[in-house]
N, C-alpha and C positions, 0 to 999 in steps of 0.2 A: 364268480365269473371275473375276468380281468378286463380291465379297459385299456384297449390299443393306445399307442401314443398319438396317432392321428386323432382319435376320439378326445383324448385328454387334451391337446393342443386347441382342438375346435371348442372344447369346453371353456377352455381359458380366454379364448378370444371372445366367446360369447358373453363371459361373466365382465370382461374389460369393456366391452361395446354397451353393456347394461350401466357399469359404473360411470363410464363417460357420459352416457345420455343423463344419469342421475346428476352429475356434476354440471351438465350445462344446463338443465332445468333450474338448480339452485343459484347458478350465476344469473340467469334471466330473474328470478325472485329478487335476489340482492339488488341488481340494477332497477328493478321497479321500486322497491322500497326507498333506494337512493333518489330515484326522480322523482317519487311523490314527497319526500321530506323536503326537496329543494322547491318544487313547485309550490308548496304549501307555505315556506316560509324563505325569506330573501338569504342567499347563500352569507352574506356578511353577518346578518343576524345570527344564523348557525354558529358562526365563527366566534362570535361575542359570548356565546354561552359557555357556563363551566362545563366540565366534563359530565358531571352528575345532570344537570339541565339537559344537556344533549342527548345523554343516554336514556333520559325520560322520554324525549322526542322521539327518539329511534325507537324504542319500545312501542310507544303508541301507534307509530305509522307501520310498523310491523305487524301488529295486531290488525290495523285498517286494512292492509294489504291482503293477509290472510282471509279475512272475511270476506273482501270483495271476490278474491280469486277462488274462495271457497276451497282452500287447501288444508290438507292435514299434515302437520309437522309436527315432530317430537321436539320437547323443551331444550333437548341438546342441540338440535338443527335451528331452531329460533334464535339461541344463544350464539352461536357459531355467525349465523347472518347478521346479528345485531353487532358482533364484534367486527365483522367485515365492514359493514357500513361505518361505523366508527373510525376504522383505520383510512377509509376513503376521505372521511373529512378531516380528521386530526393528523393522520399520518401519511403513509405513502402506500396506501391501498394493500394489494397481497404481499408486496415486500415488506411491510411493518413487523409481522411477526418474525422474519429472519433477520431483520436488523434489531429486534430486541433480544435475539437468541445469542448468548454470550458464547456459545460454541463455534457459531459460524464466523470465519474470517474473512470471506469473500462471497459475494454474489454475483452470477452470471445469467442474465436474461437474454435467451436466444430467440427472441420472438414470443408471441403471448402463451405459447403452449409448451415452452420448454425452459425450465428454471433449474440451474445448477447451483450448488454452494460448495464452498470448501471447509471442511472440518479437519483439523490436524495434519494438515498439509495434502488431504484427499478429496478429490472431487465426488460428489453425491448429487444424483438426480432427485428433485423434491416432487411433491403432489401440487405445487403453487402453479396456478394458472391465471391468466388475464382473460377478460370477455373477448377482445379482439386486439388488434393493432393499435386502433386510436386509443383504448385502454391503455396501453404502454406509453403511448405517446402522452397522454394527460399526465400520468405519473411523471415523465421526464419533464414536463413543463413545470410541474408543481415544483420540481427540484431546482430547476435552474432560474424560475421568474424573479425569487428573492434578490438573486444574485445579479440580475440585470443582463443575462445571459439569453441567448435564443438558439431555436434549432427549427429549421425548416430546409425546404427542397435546396434552397441556394446556399445553406450553410448547415450541411447534415451531419456535422460533428462538433460536439461539446465536451469540455471537460470541466467539471465543476465539483462543489463538496457540500455535504449536508452539515447542518448545523454544529453536530458533534465531531466535525473535522473529517469524517469518512469521504474518501476521494471516488467520485463519480465520472465515467466516461460513457457517453452515449452516441450513437451512430444510427442514422435511418434510412431507409429507401431514399434514393436509389442505390445508394452505396451499400447498404445491408439488404441483401437479397431475401433474406428469411424473415425480413420484418425489423422492427425496431430492436435494438440491442443495447443492453446497459450491463455494466461492469462496475459493480461497487467493492472498492478497497476499505473494508470497515477500519474505523480509528478505535485502537485500543483505550478504554477508559482508564486502564490504570497500566502506564507503560511499563515494559519489562525491565527487570533488574538485573545486575551480573549474575546474581544468584538464580534468576529464572534462566538465563542462557545456559549456566552451568548444569542445571536440573534436567534442561531440555537435552543436554547433550551436545549443544553449539559448540561450546569450548570448554576447556579445563579449569579449575579454579586458578591454577598457575598461570595460564594463558590470560585470565582476566587480570591477574595481579600485573602481569607484564605489560598489558595494554594500558592499566590504569597509569603504570610509571611512564610511558611514553607520553601519553596526554598530558601528565603533570609536568613532564620535561619539556612540553612545547615543540614535540615532533610533529611534522607535517603528514598526516594520514589521509588515503583515499581506501574507501570501502568498496570494493568491486564484487559483481556477481551478476547473474541472470535474473531474469524477471521472477519475483517470487521467492527469492532466495533469502530474503530477510534483512536486506541492506539497511533499510530505514531503522528497524529494531536494534541493529548492531550500532549504527550512528548514534540512536538516542542513547544507549549505554555508554558508548564512548563521550557523548558529549556530557553525560551525568558526572564524569570525572573532572570535568573544567572547575578549577576553584571557584567559590561563590563571589570572590573579590574581583574577578575579571568582567570586563564588558563583552559581550556575546551578541553578533548580529548574525542572524539566521537568514537564509535567502531560499525560497522554495517556490514551486510552481504553483502548488497547493500546500498551505501549512499544515505539516503532519508532525512536526517535531514536538515533544513534549518535555520541555526543560524545566527543572524545579529551581534553577537558580534566579535571583531577584531581578538581577542586572542583564535582562535579555531584550533586544530590538528584534521583531520579526518581520520581515519583508517579504511580500509576494508578488509575484509577476501578474501582469494584466493582459488579457487578448485584447485586439481591436475591437472597437464598437460596431454599430451597423454601418457607419460610413467608412469604415475600413481604417479608421485614425485611433490614436489613444493609447496603442499598444506599448507596454513597457516590458521589456524583456529581462532574463536572467544576467545577461551581459550587461545591461544598463544597472541594473541593480548591485552588481558586483562592483562596478566602477564608482557608484554611488557609496556603497559602504566603505571605501577607502577614505571617504572623507568625514565619516562619522566616529572617528577616533576608537575603532574597534581593538579589543585585544584578541579576540578570536573571531574569524569568519566561518560560518558553517553554511555551505552549499547544498541543499537537499540533493541534487544530482546535476552534474555537468554534461551537457548534450551537445553543444557546438562551440561557438567562438569563446564563450565565456570560460572555457578551459584554459586559454591563453592568458586571460586577464587573472583567473585564481592562481596560475603558475607564477606570475609576475608578482601578485601581492604576496606569495610565500616567500618570493626571494628578495622582497623589499622590506623586510621587517615583521610581516604579519605570521610570526612562527605560531604553530599550535593549530593552523586551519585544519579543518576536515571536509571530506567531501564525499560524495559516491558516484559511481558510474558503471553502466551496463558493459559487461563484459565476460569473457569466457575462461580466462585464467590470469594470473598476474603478468606475463610476458605479454598477453593480449591486451592488458590494461595500458601498457606504454604505447603500444599502437594505435590503441582508440585516443589517448591523449594527444599524440603526434597528429592524427587525422582531425581531431576536433580542433586543435591551436590552428590548424591550416585554414579552418573555416572560418576564422578571425579575419581572412583575406588579408593578410600581411605577406610582405616579401621576404620573411624569414626562411632560410634554407633549413632543411631536415635536421642538419647536424646541429645548428643553433637552438633549434626547438628541444632536441634530445638534452642540449646541455642546460636548458631551462629546467626540465622535467628533473635532471640529476641534481640540479642545485636546489629545487624546491622540494621533492619528494623524499620522505625519509622511508615510509613504511607502506606496503599494501597488504591489507586485510581481505582475502578474497573467500567469499562465501558460496555455497553451493545448495540446491535442494535436491535431495535423493529420492530415489524411486519409491521409498516407503513414506514419503512426505516429511522426513525430517530435514531440518537446514542445518548445516554444520559449517565452520570456519575450517576451509581446507589448506589455506596457506597463510601464514604470517610471513611476509617476505620483506627484506632490506633491500632498498635502492641503494647500491654501494658506489658505484660510479661508473665511468666510461673506459673503454679499451678500444681505441681507433673510433668506429662509429656505432659501436654496440654497447647498450646498457648493461651493466653486470648486475644481476640479481642473486639474492642468496637467502635461502628458506631458513627461518629460525623456528618455526613451528608447522607442522603439517599433518593432514589425516590421511592414514593409511587404510585402505579398506580391504578387508580379508576375504570378505564374500558376502551372502546373504542366508539366513536361517530358514526353516520350513515355514515360518509365518510371512516371508518375504521382508523382514526387517534387516537393514543393513548392519553387518559385522565390521568392525573397524576400531580404530584408536587414534589418538592424538599424540605425535611424538616429538620432542624436544630434538633437534639435530646436532646439539652439542657444539654449535658454532658460535663464536664470538662476534656480535654485529660491531660495525666500525663506531656507531654511536653511543657504544657501552660507556665510553669515559664522559660523555656527554650526561648521560643519566646520573653517573656518579656524582659529576659536578654539581648537577642541580640538586642534589641530596634527597632524590626521590627514593622510596622502599621498593626494593626489589623482591621477587620470591627467592628463598633461602636456596632452592636448588641453582638459580643463575648466579648468584653471588659465589657459590661453591665453584661452578665452572668458569666463572670469569676471575676467579681469584682476587675476589674484592676484600 
């Protein structure tokens, strides 16, 4: 006897409803254990306990609740409940297992019943749920309270970071219709190396050697690309090529860069306080960095008027600076820079700003995220100069996609365009080491 598709679908829905009911019941038990634990002891007292002491308290309270409610739970379920209560007190509740999972690069909470993660560039829905919207709010407040930030109906958006450096964005109703929403870009404990990016297929070994030569020769570089394309990882790798003898000033909204050099000064912007005062912007930090005797200035991302200050710094002796920008292509990067420079509210005409860009910028490293989740540098492009009002660009390397295989993976290759950049002589005069292939083509 065969089962009809309609009957099978009904059976699946029924099993899903039973499963959801069991989950809801376990959430109620977990909340009861948590409440009983806090009622029996002051929260500050619990926080002062060691992990072993706290676990003993949780185990005793779990037994108490099970006996009071006359429940029958397996050892595995008890251990899961105890682990969840520990995460509520010591960590970030349901998010803690995802934060501890090294395969997860990003966490997206779309309300209490929908949590997604990114693994290897692809999105996956998880079984993680919160008790309700208030539970999500409590976790948000637990994240931002130590940083002196706040979130409420009058200020329903906040940017913050976890102690490990992971970047957090939260937005709550009335702006978030589906409930409190949290996005966490996890901070890599071990920053990627050039070898890692070569292994991932982000670039080739020859491209990595070329970029190292450009950084060592103090060329000004902007890393461009869309959201999640890997700009910060590439910026980290480029920054690792800076000689340890130089003084580096990094400027970011949320400190993410992980530099191994000793002489690094890290600056971080600050939002306004409850009274709406005390804000310190990226632009103010860029201006201040010029007074700090930097050899290199690294701006995590330019979004507004600070782009003009960065260009002027590059044009006034601060060579070898690096930054990132959200753009769709190398050509779009130039348009974005011009637009952001105009946001500085100066009276400069467009041609003057383009001349600033040409005088300041040597190289655009553009990165993209493909459908299969991979991230690749698609262009390494030289800013050559101007012809009338148009900035001339020349690709040195680019990625050519040939198609997609049966598994949905992108097929393509990085190619060297055989073109000699105008700054080739500068690289030679600096005495930097170039890949053998380039030395042959450039007849060095």
